[in-house]
C-alpha positions in Angstrom: 114.3 -38.7 41.1 111.6 -39.7 43.6 113.8 -42.5 44.9 116.8 -40.2 45.4 114.5 -37.7 47.2 113.2 -40.5 49.5 116.7 -41.8 50.2 117.8 -38.3 51.2 114.9 -38.0 53.6 115.4 -41.4 55.2 119.2 -41.2 55.6 119.2 -37.7 57.1 120.5 -38.3 60.7 117.8 -36.1 62.3 115.0 -37.8 60.4 116.5 -41.3 61.2 116.4 -40.4 64.9 112.9 -38.9 64.8 111.3 -41.7 62.7 113.0 -44.4 64.8 111.9 -42.9 68.1 108.3 -42.7 66.7 108.4 -46.4 65.6 109.6 -47.5 69.0 107.1 -45.3 70.9 104.3 -46.9 68.8 105.6 -50.4 69.3 106.2 -49.7 73.0 102.5 -48.7 73.4 101.5 -52.1 71.9 102.5 -53.9 75.1 99.9 -52.4 77.4 97.4 -52.3 74.5 97.6 -56.0 74.0 97.1 -56.7 77.6 94.1 -54.3 77.8 92.7 -55.8 74.6 92.6 -59.3 76.1 90.3 -57.9 78.8 88.1 -55.8 76.5 87.5 -58.7 74.1 87.0 -61.2 76.8 90.1 -63.4 76.0 91.2 -65.6 78.8 94.9 -66.6 79.4 94.4 -70.0 77.7 92.4 -68.7 74.7 95.2 -68.9 72.1 92.9 -69.1 69.1 91.0 -66.0 70.2 94.3 -64.2 70.6 95.3 -65.1 67.1 92.0 -63.8 65.8 92.7 -60.5 67.7 96.3 -60.3 66.2 95.1 -61.3 62.7 92.4 -58.6 62.5 94.9 -56.0 63.7 97.5 -56.8 61.1 95.0 -57.4 58.3 93.5 -53.9 59.0 97.0 -52.5 59.2 97.9 -53.9 55.7 94.7 -52.5 54.2 95.5 -49.1 55.8 99.0 -48.9 54.2 97.7 -49.9 50.8 94.7 -47.6 51.1 96.9 -44.6 52.0 99.2 -45.3 49.0 96.2 -45.7 46.7 94.9 -42.3 47.9 98.3 -40.7 47.3 99.1 -42.3 43.9 95.6 -43.0 42.6 96.6 -46.6 41.8 96.8 -49.8 43.8 100.3 -51.1 44.3 100.8 -54.6 43.1 103.9 -56.7 43.7 105.9 -57.9 40.8 106.2 -61.6 40.3 109.8 -61.4 41.3 108.9 -59.8 44.7 106.1 -62.2 45.7 108.4 -64.8 47.2 110.2 -62.2 49.3 107.0 -60.6 50.5 105.6 -64.0 51.6 108.8 -64.8 53.5 108.7 -61.4 55.3 105.1 -62.1 56.1 105.8 -65.6 57.5 108.6 -64.4 59.8 107.6 -60.8 60.7 103.8 -61.1 60.9 102.8 -64.8 61.3 105.5 -66.5 63.3 106.6 -63.5 65.3 103.1 -62.6 66.5 102.0 -66.1 67.2 104.8 -66.3 69.8 104.4 -62.7 70.8 100.7 -62.8 71.6 100.9 -66.1 73.4 103.9 -64.8 75.4 102.1 -61.7 76.4 99.5 -64.0 78.1 102.1 -65.3 80.5 104.2 -62.2 81.3 103.7 -58.6 82.3 103.8 -55.8 79.9 107.0 -54.5 81.6 108.9 -57.8 81.4 107.6 -58.5 77.8 108.9 -55.1 76.5 112.3 -55.7 78.1 112.7 -59.2 76.7 111.5 -58.2 73.3 114.5 -55.9 73.0 116.6 -59.0 72.4 115.4 -58.7 68.7 118.1 -56.0 68.3 120.9 -58.4 69.1 119.6 -61.0 66.6 119.6 -58.2 64.0 123.2 -57.5 64.7 124.2 -61.1 64.3 122.1 -61.7 61.2 123.4 -58.5 59.6 127.0 -59.8 60.1 126.0 -63.0 58.2 124.2 -61.4 55.3 125.8 -58.0 54.7 129.5 -57.5 54.0 129.5 -53.9 55.2 127.8 -54.7 58.5 130.2 -57.1 60.2 130.4 -58.1 63.9 133.2 -56.4 65.9 134.4 -57.1 69.4 132.2 -54.3 70.7 129.1 -55.7 69.0 129.8 -59.2 70.4 130.4 -57.8 73.9 127.2 -55.8 73.7 125.2 -58.9 72.6 126.5 -61.0 75.5 125.6 -58.3 78.0 122.2 -57.8 76.5 121.4 -61.5 76.5 122.0 -61.9 80.2 118.2 -61.4 80.7 115.3 -63.7 79.8 113.4 -65.0 76.9 110.0 -64.1 74.5 113.1 -64.6 72.3 111.5 -66.6 69.5 109.3 -63.7 68.6 112.2 -61.3 68.6 114.3 -63.7 66.5 111.5 -63.9 63.9 111.3 -60.1 63.8 115.0 -60.0 63.1 114.9 -62.6 60.3 112.0 -60.7 58.8 114.0 -57.4 59.0 116.9 -58.9 57.0 114.6 -60.5 54.4 112.7 -57.2 54.1 115.8 -55.2 53.5 116.7 -57.5 50.6 113.2 -57.4 49.1 113.0 -53.6 49.4 116.1 -53.1 47.3 113.9 -53.7 44.3 110.5 -52.9 45.6 108.6 -50.1 47.2 108.8 -50.3 51.0 105.2 -49.3 51.6 104.0 -52.0 49.1 106.1 -54.7 50.9 104.7 -53.5 54.2 101.1 -53.4 53.1 101.1 -56.9 51.6 103.2 -58.6 54.3 101.0 -57.2 57.1 97.8 -58.0 55.2 98.8 -61.5 54.2 100.1 -62.2 57.7 97.0 -60.8 59.3 94.7 -62.9 57.1 96.7 -66.1 57.9 96.6 -65.4 61.6 92.8 -64.8 61.5 92.2 -68.0 59.5 94.4 -70.1 61.9 92.6 -68.6 64.9 89.1 -69.1 63.5 90.0 -72.7 62.4 90.7 -73.6 66.0 87.5 -72.1 67.3 88.8 -68.6 68.2 86.7 -65.5 68.3 86.4 -62.2 70.1 84.2 -63.1 73.0 82.7 -59.6 73.4 82.8 -56.6 71.0 82.4 -53.2 72.7 83.2 -49.7 71.5 86.4 -49.3 73.6 87.7 -52.6 72.2 87.0 -51.5 68.6 88.7 -48.1 69.2 91.7 -49.9 70.7 91.9 -52.2 67.7 91.8 -49.3 65.3 94.6 -47.6 67.1 96.7 -50.8 67.1 96.1 -51.2 63.4 97.3 -47.7 62.7 100.3 -48.0 64.9 101.4 -51.1 63.0 100.8 -49.5 59.7 102.8 -46.4 60.5 105.6 -48.1 62.5 106.2 -51.0 60.0 106.2 -48.7 57.0 108.6 -46.3 58.5 110.9 -49.0 59.8 110.9 -50.9 56.5 111.9 -47.7 54.7 114.6 -46.8 57.2 116.2 -50.3 56.9 116.0 -50.0 53.1 118.2 -47.0 53.0 120.5 -47.5 56.0 122.6 -50.2 57.6 120.3 -52.5 59.3 122.2 -52.6 62.6 122.4 -48.8 62.6 118.6 -48.6 62.6 118.1 -51.6 65.0 120.0 -49.7 67.7 116.9 -47.6 68.3 115.0 -50.7 69.4 116.4 -50.2 72.9 113.7 -47.4 73.2 110.9 -50.0 72.7 111.4 -51.5 76.2 111.9 -48.1 77.6 108.5 -46.9 76.2 106.9 -50.3 76.8 107.9 -50.4 80.5 106.9 -46.8 81.2 103.5 -47.2 79.4 102.8 -50.6 81.0 103.5 -49.2 84.4 101.2 -46.2 83.6 98.3 -48.0 82.0 98.4 -51.4 83.7 99.6 -50.4 87.1 102.5 -52.8 86.9 105.5 -52.3 89.2 108.4 -51.0 87.1 110.6 -50.2 90.1 111.8 -53.7 91.0 115.4 -54.7 91.1 114.8 -57.4 88.5 113.1 -55.1 86.0 115.5 -52.2 86.4 118.6 -54.5 86.2 117.2 -56.2 83.0 116.5 -52.8 81.4 120.0 -51.6 82.4 121.6 -54.7 80.8 119.7 -54.2 77.5 120.6 -50.5 77.3 124.3 -51.1 78.2 124.5 -53.9 75.6 123.1 -51.7 72.9 125.4 -48.8 73.8 128.4 -51.1 73.7 127.4 -52.4 70.3 127.0 -48.9 68.8 129.5 -46.6 70.5 131.9 -45.2 67.9 135.4 -44.3 68.8 136.5 -41.1 67.0 139.5 -41.5 64.8 142.5 -39.4 65.9 143.1 -36.2 63.9 146.1 -36.3 61.6 
């Protein structure tokens, strides 16, 4: 009964729209937050181990938050079944560890505006992978055309690819497991591994001030909320149907980066790149109405 009720909530078109927009708004806000966080914690451009510690603490905290909220709601700690452990580890490897190793390093060498636009390429990877793994989510001419248009701009692409792979694996794992449980453990495990890797190579947060701590708390909560909602949405819907909303991430990311970092959004390169991404996603998802009989 609970599962049917949850499925009804997460397949309702209005809820899908609202939850997806919330996820992309939160993820979009991460772009300027990461750049600001580097400064607050004293992390220089070449300090990759320190940035991995920064990422690791964020995701470890996010995983703990997800599990703690569920513990408060259900009065018991969710534990993965033995049959789910392999899947959770795979999701964590791709969607927390590999994705954010490349993501955090990439953000050192690009602006928040450009990073948010390039990161939208993850949607196109999702469309391609959904075709491979799901019989009811095949590529069409419109999807192929949209992917080609969207890919005409830039790279950060490995991070986006790993996010897409993680999304596909996560959908499979969540068919037989609670989405919040999968999210909590994959974020927690991924965060722990990133922290250990960073510390092992001498990484640390060079300065710890109250603004940095508050920023890190916000980033942990945004990850906990966004990943839990997104994982649940992909569990109950076609993965390419949900991935379409990823086009809002670069929109929010570019606007917020421009607002908080003072980056110039209104250059021909940025506007053209953003236009290509949006046109590509529209072409992929436009549905032609069947004629009335």
